[in-house]
C-alpha positions as CSV (number, residue, x, y, z in Angstrom):
1,X,-81.2,-17.3,41.4
2,X,-82.7,-20.6,42.7
3,X,-85.6,-22.4,41.1
4,X,-89.1,-21.0,42.2
5,X,-90.5,-22.9,44.9
6,X,-93.0,-25.5,44.1
7,X,-96.7,-24.5,45.1
8,X,-98.3,-26.6,47.9
9,X,-101.2,-27.4,45.7
10,X,-100.4,-27.9,42.1
11,X,-103.5,-27.2,39.8
12,X,-105.6,-30.4,39.2
13,X,-105.2,-32.2,35.9
14,X,-108.6,-32.9,34.0
15,X,-109.3,-36.6,33.7
16,X,-109.5,-37.9,30.0
17,X,-113.1,-38.3,30.1
18,X,-113.3,-34.5,31.1
19,X,-110.6,-33.5,28.3
20,X,-112.7,-35.3,26.0
21,X,-115.8,-33.1,26.5
22,X,-113.6,-30.0,25.7
23,X,-113.6,-28.7,21.8
24,X,-110.8,-30.3,20.2
25,X,-108.8,-27.1,19.5
26,X,-108.9,-26.5,23.3
27,X,-107.7,-30.2,24.1
28,X,-104.9,-29.4,21.8
29,X,-102.0,-28.0,24.1
30,X,-99.7,-26.8,21.1
31,X,-100.9,-24.6,18.5
32,X,-99.0,-22.5,15.7
33,X,-100.1,-18.9,15.9
34,X,-98.6,-15.9,14.2
35,X,-96.5,-14.9,17.2
36,X,-95.1,-18.5,17.4
37,X,-96.0,-21.8,19.0
38,X,-98.4,-21.6,21.7
39,X,-98.6,-23.8,24.5
40,X,-101.8,-23.8,26.7
41,X,-101.9,-26.8,28.8
42,X,-103.9,-24.8,31.3
43,X,-107.5,-23.7,30.9
44,X,-109.8,-21.5,32.7
45,X,-109.9,-17.8,33.9
46,X,-112.0,-15.9,36.3
47,X,-111.0,-12.5,34.7
48,X,-114.2,-12.4,32.6
49,X,-112.9,-9.9,29.6
50,X,-116.0,-9.6,27.4
51,X,-113.6,-9.9,24.3
52,X,-111.7,-12.8,25.2
53,X,-110.9,-15.5,22.7
54,X,-112.0,-18.1,25.0
55,X,-115.4,-17.5,23.7
56,X,-114.3,-19.2,20.5
57,X,-113.4,-22.5,22.4
58,X,-117.0,-22.5,24.5
59,X,-115.1,-22.6,27.8
60,X,-115.8,-18.5,28.8
61,X,-117.7,-20.2,31.6
62,X,-114.7,-22.3,33.2
63,X,-113.3,-19.8,35.9
64,X,-111.3,-22.2,37.7
65,X,-107.7,-23.0,36.0
66,X,-107.2,-26.7,35.6
67,X,-104.3,-28.7,33.8
68,X,-104.6,-30.7,30.7
69,X,-101.4,-32.3,31.5
70,X,-98.3,-31.9,33.8
71,X,-95.8,-29.1,32.9
72,X,-93.2,-31.4,31.9
73,X,-95.4,-33.1,29.6
74,X,-96.4,-29.8,28.0
75,X,-92.7,-28.9,27.5
76,X,-91.9,-32.3,25.8
77,X,-94.8,-31.8,23.4
78,X,-93.5,-28.4,22.3
79,X,-90.0,-29.2,21.9
80,X,-90.9,-32.5,20.1
81,X,-93.4,-30.6,17.7
82,X,-92.8,-31.1,14.3
83,X,-92.8,-27.3,13.5
84,X,-90.6,-26.4,16.4
85,X,-87.0,-25.5,15.8
86,X,-84.5,-24.6,18.6
87,X,-83.5,-21.0,18.9
88,X,-85.8,-19.8,16.3
89,X,-89.4,-20.7,16.5
90,X,-91.0,-18.1,18.6
91,X,-93.0,-19.4,21.3
92,X,-96.1,-18.0,23.6
93,X,-97.1,-19.6,27.0
94,X,-100.8,-19.5,28.4
95,X,-102.2,-16.8,25.9
96,X,-105.3,-18.5,24.7
97,X,-107.0,-19.9,27.8
98,X,-106.0,-18.3,30.9
99,X,-103.7,-15.4,32.3
100,X,-100.4,-16.7,33.0
101,X,-99.9,-14.4,36.2
102,X,-103.0,-15.7,38.2
103,X,-101.7,-16.8,41.5
104,X,-102.7,-20.5,40.8
105,X,-101.2,-20.4,37.2
106,X,-98.0,-18.4,37.9
107,X,-96.1,-21.3,39.5
108,X,-96.7,-23.3,36.5
109,X,-95.5,-20.4,34.3
110,X,-92.3,-20.3,35.9
111,X,-91.7,-23.8,35.7
112,X,-92.2,-24.3,32.2
113,X,-89.8,-21.3,31.5
114,X,-87.4,-22.8,33.8
115,X,-87.4,-26.1,31.8
116,X,-87.1,-24.4,28.7
117,X,-84.1,-22.3,30.1
118,X,-82.4,-25.0,31.3
119,X,-82.2,-26.9,27.8
120,X,-80.4,-23.8,26.8
121,X,-82.8,-22.6,24.4
122,X,-82.6,-19.0,23.1
123,X,-85.9,-18.8,21.5
124,X,-88.3,-15.9,21.8
125,X,-90.9,-16.5,24.4
126,X,-93.9,-14.3,24.8
127,X,-96.1,-13.9,28.0
128,X,-99.0,-11.9,27.9
129,X,-100.9,-10.7,30.8
130,X,-103.2,-8.1,32.5
131,X,-103.0,-9.2,35.9
132,X,-100.6,-8.2,38.8
133,X,-96.9,-8.8,38.9
134,X,-94.8,-8.1,42.1
135,X,-91.2,-7.6,42.4
136,X,-90.6,-11.3,43.3
137,X,-92.0,-12.1,40.0
138,X,-89.7,-9.9,38.1
139,X,-86.7,-11.6,40.1
140,X,-87.9,-14.8,39.1
141,X,-88.2,-13.6,35.4
142,X,-84.9,-11.9,35.4
143,X,-83.4,-15.7,36.7
144,X,-83.7,-17.2,33.2
145,X,-80.2,-17.2,31.3
146,X,-81.0,-18.2,27.9
147,X,-84.5,-17.4,26.6
148,X,-85.3,-14.2,25.0
149,X,-88.3,-13.5,27.3
150,X,-90.7,-10.6,26.8
151,X,-93.7,-10.0,28.9
152,X,-96.7,-8.1,26.9
153,X,-98.9,-6.2,29.3
154,X,-102.3,-6.0,28.1
155,X,-103.7,-2.5,28.8
156,X,-107.2,-1.4,27.0
157,X,-108.1,1.5,29.1
158,X,-111.7,0.4,28.7
159,X,-113.9,1.9,31.6
160,X,-117.0,-0.3,31.0
161,X,-117.0,-2.8,33.6
162,X,-119.2,-4.9,31.9
163,X,-117.0,-5.3,29.0
164,X,-113.6,-4.9,30.8
165,X,-114.1,-6.0,34.6
166,X,-110.6,-5.8,35.4
167,X,-109.4,-2.3,36.4
168,X,-106.9,-1.1,33.8
169,X,-105.0,0.4,36.6
170,X,-103.9,-3.3,37.4
171,X,-102.1,-3.7,34.1
172,X,-100.5,-0.1,34.5
173,X,-99.2,-0.9,37.7
174,X,-97.7,-4.3,36.4
175,X,-96.2,-2.7,33.6
176,X,-94.3,0.1,35.5
177,X,-93.2,-2.7,37.9
178,X,-91.7,-5.0,34.9
179,X,-90.1,-2.0,33.6
180,X,-88.5,-0.8,36.5
181,X,-87.1,-4.1,37.3
182,X,-86.3,-5.5,33.8
183,X,-82.5,-7.0,33.4
184,X,-83.0,-10.1,31.6
185,X,-86.3,-9.7,30.0
186,X,-88.2,-7.0,28.1
187,X,-91.7,-5.6,28.7
188,X,-94.1,-4.2,26.1
189,X,-97.1,-2.2,26.4
190,X,-100.0,-4.1,24.6
191,X,-102.4,-1.2,24.1
192,X,-105.3,-3.3,22.8
193,X,-108.1,-3.8,21.8
194,X,-108.7,-0.1,20.5
195,X,-112.3,0.4,19.7
196,X,-113.8,3.6,18.4
197,X,-115.9,5.5,21.0
198,X,-115.0,3.3,23.7
199,X,-111.4,3.9,24.5
200,X,-109.8,6.1,21.7
201,X,-110.6,9.6,23.1
202,X,-107.7,12.0,23.9
203,X,-107.8,11.1,27.3
204,X,-107.4,7.4,26.7
205,X,-104.5,8.0,24.1
206,X,-103.0,10.5,26.7
207,X,-102.9,7.8,29.3
208,X,-101.5,5.1,26.9
209,X,-98.6,7.7,25.8
210,X,-97.5,7.9,29.5
211,X,-97.6,4.2,30.0
212,X,-95.5,3.8,26.9
213,X,-92.6,5.7,28.6
214,X,-92.4,2.5,31.0
215,X,-92.2,-0.1,28.0
216,X,-89.4,-1.3,26.1
217,X,-91.8,-0.9,23.1
218,X,-95.6,-0.3,22.6
219,X,-97.7,-2.2,20.3
220,X,-101.3,-1.1,19.6
221,X,-104.2,-3.2,17.8
222,X,-107.8,-3.4,17.6
223,X,-110.4,-6.0,18.4
224,X,-110.8,-9.6,17.4
225,X,-114.4,-9.7,16.9
226,X,-116.2,-13.2,16.0
227,X,-119.9,-14.4,16.1
228,X,-119.2,-15.8,19.5
229,X,-118.1,-12.6,21.0
230,X,-121.0,-10.6,19.1
231,X,-123.6,-13.2,20.9
232,X,-121.8,-12.7,24.1
233,X,-122.5,-9.3,23.7
234,X,-126.0,-9.4,23.0
235,X,-127.1,-11.9,25.5
236,X,-125.4,-9.6,28.0
237,X,-127.2,-6.4,26.6
238,X,-123.7,-5.0,25.9
239,X,-123.5,-2.3,23.1
240,X,-122.0,-4.0,19.9
241,X,-118.9,-2.3,18.7
242,X,-119.5,-3.3,15.0
243,X,-122.5,-4.3,12.6
244,X,-120.5,-7.0,11.5
245,X,-118.1,-9.7,12.5
246,X,-114.6,-10.6,11.0
247,X,-112.0,-13.1,10.6
248,X,-109.2,-10.5,11.4
249,X,-108.7,-7.8,13.9
250,X,-110.9,-4.9,13.2
251,X,-108.9,-1.6,13.4
252,X,-110.7,1.2,11.9
253,X,-108.4,3.8,9.9
254,X,-109.8,6.9,11.6
255,X,-109.1,5.3,15.0
256,X,-105.4,4.3,13.9
257,X,-105.0,8.0,12.2
258,X,-106.2,9.5,15.5
259,X,-103.5,7.3,17.3
260,X,-100.7,8.1,14.7
261,X,-101.4,11.8,14.9
262,X,-101.1,11.9,18.4
263,X,-97.6,9.9,18.2
264,X,-96.3,12.2,15.5
265,X,-96.9,15.2,17.6
266,X,-94.2,14.5,19.7
267,X,-91.7,16.1,17.2
268,X,-93.5,19.2,17.2
269,X,-92.4,22.2,19.4
270,X,-93.6,21.4,22.9
271,X,-95.0,17.8,21.9
272,X,-95.0,15.3,24.6
273,X,-92.5,12.4,24.5
274,X,-93.6,9.0,23.8
275,X,-92.2,5.5,24.1
276,X,-91.7,3.9,20.5
277,X,-94.8,2.6,18.8
278,X,-95.3,-0.3,16.2
279,X,-98.0,-1.8,14.4
280,X,-97.4,-5.1,14.8
281,X,-96.6,-7.4,17.7
282,X,-93.5,-8.9,16.3
283,X,-91.9,-5.7,15.3
284,X,-92.4,-4.3,19.0
285,X,-90.7,-7.4,20.2
286,X,-87.7,-7.6,17.8
287,X,-87.0,-3.8,18.6
288,X,-87.0,-4.3,22.1
289,X,-84.2,-7.1,21.7
290,X,-82.3,-4.9,19.1
291,X,-83.0,-7.5,16.5
292,X,-84.8,-7.9,13.0
293,X,-88.5,-8.7,12.9
294,X,-88.8,-12.3,12.8
295,X,-92.0,-12.0,11.0
296,X,-90.5,-10.5,8.2
297,X,-92.8,-7.6,8.1
298,X,-90.1,-5.6,6.4
299,X,-91.5,-6.4,3.0
300,X,-94.8,-4.8,4.0
301,X,-93.3,-1.3,3.6
302,X,-96.4,0.6,5.0
303,X,-96.2,-1.5,8.2
304,X,-92.7,0.2,8.7
305,X,-93.7,3.7,8.2
306,X,-93.7,4.6,11.9
307,X,-90.6,2.7,13.0
308,X,-87.6,4.3,13.7
309,X,-84.8,4.5,11.4
310,X,-82.2,2.4,13.4
311,X,-84.7,-0.5,13.4
312,X,-85.9,-0.2,9.7
313,X,-81.8,-0.9,9.2
314,X,-81.7,-3.7,11.6
315,X,-84.6,-5.2,9.5
316,X,-83.1,-4.3,5.9
317,X,-79.9,-5.9,6.6
318,X,-81.7,-9.3,7.8
319,X,-84.2,-9.1,5.3
320,X,-83.4,-11.6,2.4
321,X,-85.9,-12.5,-0.6
322,X,-85.6,-16.2,-0.4
323,X,-85.2,-18.4,-3.6
324,X,-88.2,-19.4,-5.2
325,X,-87.0,-23.1,-5.6
326,X,-86.4,-23.3,-2.0
327,X,-89.6,-22.1,-0.9
328,X,-91.5,-24.1,-3.4
329,X,-89.7,-27.4,-2.2
330,X,-90.6,-26.7,1.5
331,X,-94.4,-25.5,0.6
332,X,-94.8,-28.6,-1.4
333,X,-93.8,-30.9,1.6
334,X,-96.0,-29.0,3.9
335,X,-98.9,-29.7,1.1
336,X,-99.2,-26.7,-0.8
337,X,-101.3,-26.8,-3.9
338,X,-101.3,-24.4,-7.1
339,X,-98.3,-21.8,-7.8
340,X,-95.8,-20.7,-5.6
341,X,-94.9,-16.9,-5.7
342,X,-92.1,-15.1,-4.0
343,X,-92.6,-11.3,-4.7
344,X,-91.0,-8.6,-3.0
345,X,-93.7,-8.6,-0.3
346,X,-94.4,-12.1,0.6
347,X,-94.2,-15.7,-0.2
348,X,-97.9,-16.7,-1.5
349,X,-99.0,-20.1,-1.4
350,X,-102.3,-22.0,-1.8
351,X,-103.6,-24.9,0.2
352,X,-101.9,-24.4,3.5
353,X,-103.6,-23.7,6.6
354,X,-101.9,-20.8,9.0
355,X,-99.8,-23.6,11.0
356,X,-97.7,-24.1,8.2
357,X,-97.7,-21.0,6.5
358,X,-96.3,-19.5,10.0
359,X,-93.7,-22.3,9.7
360,X,-92.6,-20.9,6.3
361,X,-92.8,-17.5,7.5
362,X,-90.4,-18.0,10.6
363,X,-88.2,-20.4,8.7
364,X,-87.4,-18.0,5.9
365,X,-88.0,-14.8,8.1
366,X,-90.3,-13.7,5.0
367,X,-94.2,-13.0,5.1
368,X,-96.4,-16.0,4.1
369,X,-99.8,-15.4,2.5
370,X,-102.6,-17.4,1.4
371,X,-103.4,-16.2,-2.2
372,X,-107.4,-16.8,-1.5
373,X,-107.1,-14.3,1.5
374,X,-105.4,-11.1,0.3
375,X,-103.5,-8.6,2.5
376,X,-104.8,-5.3,1.3
377,X,-102.7,-2.5,1.2
378,X,-102.3,-0.4,4.4
379,X,-104.9,-3.0,6.0
380,X,-102.0,-5.7,6.4
381,X,-103.5,-8.4,8.8
382,X,-106.7,-6.5,9.5
383,X,-110.4,-6.8,8.6
384,X,-111.5,-4.3,6.0
385,X,-114.5,-2.8,8.3
386,X,-113.4,0.9,8.6
387,X,-111.3,1.2,5.5
388,X,-111.7,2.7,2.3
389,X,-110.3,1.0,-0.7
390,X,-107.0,2.5,-1.5
391,X,-104.6,1.8,-4.4
392,X,-101.5,0.2,-3.6
393,X,-99.8,-3.3,-3.6
394,X,-101.9,-6.2,-2.6
395,X,-100.4,-9.7,-1.7
396,X,-102.8,-11.8,-3.1
């Protein structure tokens, strides 16, 4: 298929002075996140989801998308980034400051994908949206020959328009459209954020169950709730979902068990069918492509407890405990201090921020944790809110 048509009016590019007024984190178009190097040279979104991470960058009021640089410059910044590995490093596009399928953003998304694909790169590329996707969009997404492209459709089912102004039926329609037309890409139901009492009822779970049948995999997760989100809720008279904020996503144990109980009922006589459910994003993406999890969650055995046996076998075959000397050498080069440890669950380091830890994690295909921010048993990557202490291995 030929390259997508260039829109008549490209998004305007902010001036140097305007970019200087943004938070430094927002002005930096390449960020290393757990699911990969994230490209965000377009900022601004009109969708107004109350829990959006844009609150963290003080640009929630920026409703009209604008570019920080040309698409070609953003691609060049990505592939020349010191942490980028061709064919290996996972990539995310426009997942922090806008929605990639907005009509004015979509042409730039397709242009970036085209440029990456034409370089022959086979990296995983994740695109997350809650907006409308058409059959024409699917044709473009199917046209890329090399990239392992996954479109994750965010669907919360939250009915409160003050929190979720975008009707979830839009995401549901997009998911069905994407799944129906998928050939060269995969689609994942991104069931999030789940908040007890808000969207975890039997009716909400049943809605997600039906949608899971229209995806190559389903991932569910909780709410990322920081102080900036709490302030927004209070200023707008919205009910606070929790009494406290947290660095990690909040997914209480009871809510998780309610969902897993419904999922497990599929094996009972007369049980309704489900798609395949996962606790972690990279697990769902890897399953959709028939590959091992690139984040190396296999070492955290409780994460694998709901994975299908065939996926566990794939991950088990690929999962290799790295040599301590190899890890130590690379960790020291990145600035690690203190002891470096490689246990049966993860690499454990000190003195490294998230980006270099993710670089190690994706390089070795093995979890990499900060000793000062331990992952508790069965709470891996989640805040302790809503969980009772339970004995088990802890990666400290």
